[in-house]
C-alpha positions in Angstrom: 87.0 88.8 74.2 90.3 88.7 76.1 89.2 90.5 79.3 91.7 92.9 80.9 90.9 91.0 84.1 88.4 88.2 84.8 88.1 87.8 88.6 85.5 85.0 88.3 87.9 83.0 86.2 90.7 83.7 88.6 88.8 82.6 91.7 87.4 79.5 89.9 91.0 78.1 89.6 91.0 77.5 93.4 87.4 77.6 94.2 87.5 74.5 96.5 90.3 76.0 98.6 88.5 79.3 99.0 85.2 77.6 99.9 87.0 75.5 102.5 88.7 78.6 104.0 85.4 80.5 104.2 83.6 77.5 105.8 86.3 77.4 108.5 85.6 80.9 109.4 81.8 80.3 109.5 82.3 77.2 111.8 84.6 79.2 114.1 81.9 81.9 114.5 84.6 84.6 115.1 84.7 87.3 112.5 86.9 90.2 113.7 90.5 90.0 115.1 90.5 86.3 115.3 92.8 83.3 114.5 92.6 83.7 110.7 94.0 87.2 110.9 96.6 86.3 113.4 97.7 83.4 111.1 97.7 85.6 108.0 99.8 88.3 109.8 102.4 85.7 110.8 102.5 84.1 107.4 102.7 87.3 105.4 105.3 88.8 107.7 107.4 85.7 107.2 106.9 85.8 103.4 107.8 89.5 103.2 110.7 89.1 105.6 109.7 91.5 108.4 109.1 91.1 112.1 105.6 92.5 111.9 102.5 92.5 109.7 99.4 94.3 110.9 96.2 93.6 108.9 94.0 96.7 108.2 90.9 97.6 106.3 92.5 98.6 103.0 95.6 99.8 101.3 94.9 103.5 101.8 94.4 102.9 105.5 97.7 101.0 105.6 99.6 104.0 104.3 97.6 106.5 106.3 98.1 104.7 109.6 101.8 104.5 109.0 102.1 108.3 108.9 99.6 108.7 111.7 101.6 106.3 113.8 104.8 108.3 113.1 103.0 111.5 114.3 101.7 109.8 117.4 105.2 108.5 118.2 106.6 112.1 117.8 108.8 111.2 114.8 106.8 113.5 112.4 104.4 116.4 112.8 101.7 118.0 110.7 103.3 120.4 108.2 106.3 118.0 107.5 106.9 117.3 103.9 106.9 113.9 102.2 108.4 113.4 98.7 106.2 111.1 96.6 106.2 110.3 92.9 103.7 112.1 90.7 103.2 109.0 88.6 101.1 107.0 91.1 97.5 106.3 92.1 96.0 109.0 94.2 95.9 106.9 97.4 99.6 107.3 97.8 99.2 111.0 98.1 95.9 111.1 100.0 97.5 109.1 102.9 100.0 111.9 103.3 97.6 114.8 103.1 95.1 113.2 105.4 97.6 113.4 108.2 98.2 117.1 107.7 101.6 116.4 106.0 102.6 118.0 102.8 102.9 115.9 99.6 105.8 117.1 97.4 105.5 115.5 94.0 108.6 114.3 92.1 108.6 113.7 88.4 109.0 110.3 86.8 112.0 108.7 85.1 111.2 108.5 81.4 112.7 105.0 81.1 111.6 103.1 84.2 108.4 105.3 84.8 109.3 105.1 88.5 110.3 108.2 90.6 113.1 110.2 89.1 115.8 110.4 91.8 117.3 113.6 90.4 113.9 115.2 90.7 113.5 113.8 94.3 116.9 115.2 95.4 116.0 118.6 94.1 112.9 118.7 96.3 114.7 118.3 99.6 114.0 121.0 102.1 114.4 121.5 105.8 110.8 120.3 106.2 111.3 117.0 104.4 111.0 114.1 106.8 110.0 111.2 104.6 110.1 109.7 101.1 107.4 107.4 99.9 108.6 105.1 97.2 105.9 103.4 95.0 106.6 100.0 93.4 104.2 100.8 90.5 103.1 98.2 88.0 104.8 95.5 90.1 108.3 96.8 89.5 110.8 97.5 92.3 111.4 101.3 92.6 114.0 101.0 95.4 117.6 101.7 94.5 120.9 102.1 96.4 120.8 105.8 95.5 117.4 106.2 97.2 118.6 104.3 100.3 121.7 106.5 100.5 119.6 109.7 100.1 117.2 108.7 102.9 120.0 107.7 105.3 122.1 110.7 104.6 119.2 113.1 105.4 117.6 110.9 108.1 114.4 110.5 106.2 111.8 107.8 106.9 111.4 105.6 103.9 107.8 104.3 103.4 107.0 101.8 100.6 103.7 101.8 98.8 103.7 98.1 97.9 100.0 98.0 96.7 101.0 96.6 93.3 104.0 94.6 94.1 103.3 91.6 96.4 106.2 89.2 95.9 108.5 91.6 94.1 112.2 91.3 94.8 115.2 93.6 95.1 118.0 91.1 95.1 117.0 88.6 97.7 114.8 91.0 99.7 111.1 91.5 99.0 109.5 94.9 98.6 107.7 95.6 101.8 110.9 94.9 103.8 113.2 97.5 102.2 112.2 100.7 104.0 111.1 101.6 107.5 107.5 100.6 106.9 105.3 99.5 104.0 101.6 99.7 103.1 100.0 96.8 101.2 96.7 96.7 99.4 94.8 93.4 98.8 92.1 94.9 96.7 90.6 92.0 94.6 92.6 93.0 91.4 96.0 92.8 93.1 98.6 90.0 92.7 97.5 88.9 96.1 93.8 89.9 96.2 91.0 89.5 98.7 87.3 89.2 98.0 86.7 92.7 99.2 88.8 95.4 100.7 91.8 94.6 102.9 95.3 95.9 103.5 98.4 95.5 105.8 101.4 97.3 107.2 104.7 95.5 107.4 107.7 96.7 109.4 110.6 95.7 111.6 109.8 98.6 114.0 108.3 97.3 117.2 106.9 100.6 118.3 105.4 101.5 114.9 103.7 98.1 114.6 102.2 98.4 118.1 101.0 101.9 117.4 99.4 100.8 114.1 97.6 97.9 115.9 96.3 100.4 118.4 95.2 103.0 115.9 93.4 100.4 113.7 91.2 99.5 116.7 89.8 102.9 117.7 93.0 103.7 119.4 92.6 101.0 122.0 94.9 98.4 123.3 92.5 97.3 126.0 88.8 97.0 125.5 87.0 100.3 126.3 90.3 102.0 127.1 91.3 104.6 124.4 94.8 106.1 124.5 94.7 107.6 121.0 92.0 108.9 118.6 92.1 105.9 116.3 89.8 104.5 113.7 88.1 101.3 112.8 90.3 99.6 110.2 90.5 95.9 110.8 90.9 93.2 108.2 88.1 90.8 108.9 88.5 87.0 109.3 86.9 86.2 105.9 89.4 88.3 104.0 92.3 86.9 106.1 91.2 83.3 105.3 90.9 84.1 101.6 94.3 85.8 101.5 96.0 82.8 103.2 94.9 80.7 100.3 96.2 83.2 97.8 99.5 83.6 99.6 100.2 79.9 99.2 100.0 80.3 95.4 101.5 83.8 95.1 104.9 82.9 93.8 103.4 80.5 91.3 101.0 83.1 90.0 103.7 85.7 89.8 105.8 83.3 87.7 102.9 83.0 85.3 102.7 86.8 85.1 106.4 86.8 84.1 105.8 84.3 81.4 103.0 86.5 80.0 105.2 89.6 80.2 108.0 87.8 78.4 105.7 86.7 75.6 104.5 90.3 75.2 108.1 91.6 75.3 109.2 89.1 72.6 106.1 89.2 70.4 105.1 92.9 70.3 107.0 94.7 67.6 104.9 97.7 66.6 107.0 100.7 66.0 104.4 103.1 67.6 104.5 101.1 70.9 107.0 101.6 73.6 107.3 98.5 75.8 108.4 98.5 79.4 112.1 99.1 80.1 114.1 96.0 80.9 114.0 95.0 84.6 115.3 91.9 86.4 112.7 89.3 85.3 113.1 87.3 88.5 112.1 90.3 90.6 109.3 92.1 88.6 105.8 90.7 89.4 103.9 92.5 86.6 100.8 93.6 88.3 100.4 95.8 85.2 102.0 95.5 81.8 102.2 99.2 80.7 102.9 100.2 77.1 103.2 103.8 75.9 101.6 105.0 72.6 101.1 108.5 71.3 97.8 107.4 69.9 96.8 105.6 73.1 93.0 106.2 72.8 92.9 105.1 69.2 94.9 102.0 70.0 92.6 101.1 73.0 89.5 101.4 70.8 91.2 99.4 68.0 92.1 96.6 70.5 88.5 96.5 71.8 87.2 96.0 68.3 89.7 93.2 67.9 88.4 91.5 71.1 91.1 92.7 73.5 90.2 94.8 76.5 92.9 97.3 77.7 92.8 99.8 80.6 94.5 103.1 81.4 96.5 103.6 84.6 95.8 106.4 85.1 94.0 108.9 82.7 94.3 112.0 85.0 97.5 112.7 87.0 96.9 113.2 90.7 98.0 116.9 90.6 95.3 117.6 88.0 92.5 116.4 90.2 90.1 119.0 91.6 90.7 117.8 95.2 94.4 118.5 95.0 94.8 122.2 94.5 97.1 122.7 97.5 99.8 120.1 96.7 103.4 121.2 96.1 104.8 120.4 92.7 106.9 121.9 90.0 107.4 120.7 86.4 106.1 117.2 86.0 106.4 116.8 82.3 107.4 113.2 82.2 104.6 112.1 84.6 102.0 114.0 82.6 103.2 112.4 79.4 102.9 109.0 80.9 99.3 109.6 82.0 98.6 110.8 78.4 100.1 107.7 76.6 100.0 104.8 79.0 97.9 101.7 78.2 97.7 98.5 80.2 97.4 95.2 78.4 95.6 92.2 79.8 97.7 90.6 82.5 97.1 87.8 85.0 98.0 84.2 85.9 94.7 83.0 84.5 95.6 84.1 81.0 96.1 81.3 78.5 98.8 81.1 75.8 96.0 81.7 73.3 94.9 84.8 75.1 98.4 86.2 75.0 98.7 85.4 71.2 95.5 87.3 70.5 96.8 90.3 72.4 100.1 90.3 70.6 98.5 89.9 67.2 96.0 92.7 67.9 98.7 95.2 69.0 100.9 94.4 66.0 98.0 94.9 63.6 97.3 98.4 64.7 97.6 100.9 61.9 99.1 104.0 63.6 
């Protein structure tokens, strides 16, 4: 079986490095807000290209704390609107709603599957104060048109970089393109921890300081609480693990590009729509999404052929029961993506033989 993702296999590639990192933490005997987190924050900020990185508990908290910090700093207020793509994981939208802000869902571009900028521009209102751009699948969703739109209307641009660690827009990494960015290090990510972890990157000194305060119960000084914060601190074990992964991230992303290129070259089934062309040097291929009208039949066929595929995501966020109050209009493209998307196995641990099996299995599907 070609697994969609085999984390045990991934970790085994660098097991000695991980064990050494964990043992260091155990010897230090300091497990929260210590030297490993400080080192990771410095190294990841340098890698992304920002002045600040603040380690937090997970990717959802990273996005949530960004907007909470903007509210605490007086730059936003509950009731403000945030334009966000409808084709995304629900965490992107929950982070907005949790702060009393209003998510306004934009449709997807039928070619790139990223946010349709025409849809975004039509959603602008006097209440709009921010745009959240989601670098879905590991593809950069940032454009000059988006940048101009945000600057013209004085909108805060927040990046959801959960799936795109290492992705490039020209010479700039995603996570350094907007006013702030949330990162997830869930174990499946390109840079994955061995548990939950996340981070905020920004060049904004005030925002970084506020996020640091809010992640620690709202406290800058022990037992002194200036804000109603939360407990969302990346622990030392995860920071140590991530420091190992960060050293190899570019190498791993290059392997992902090789796998994606092999898929792009080898898959030739007429019923399958492959990802639209993107700058290969920038895309980091967290997910290799194909579209197929007979998605469920193809997925079942592949499994019988020894290939495990996944769906990202079977139910659009605005169809979820918890989301009845969100603002959205026609989202035909996003809904079509959720009905036809299928993710093929992808990861740096895949062998050439794994890739060959996936290509042959897809091409042998009788639509």
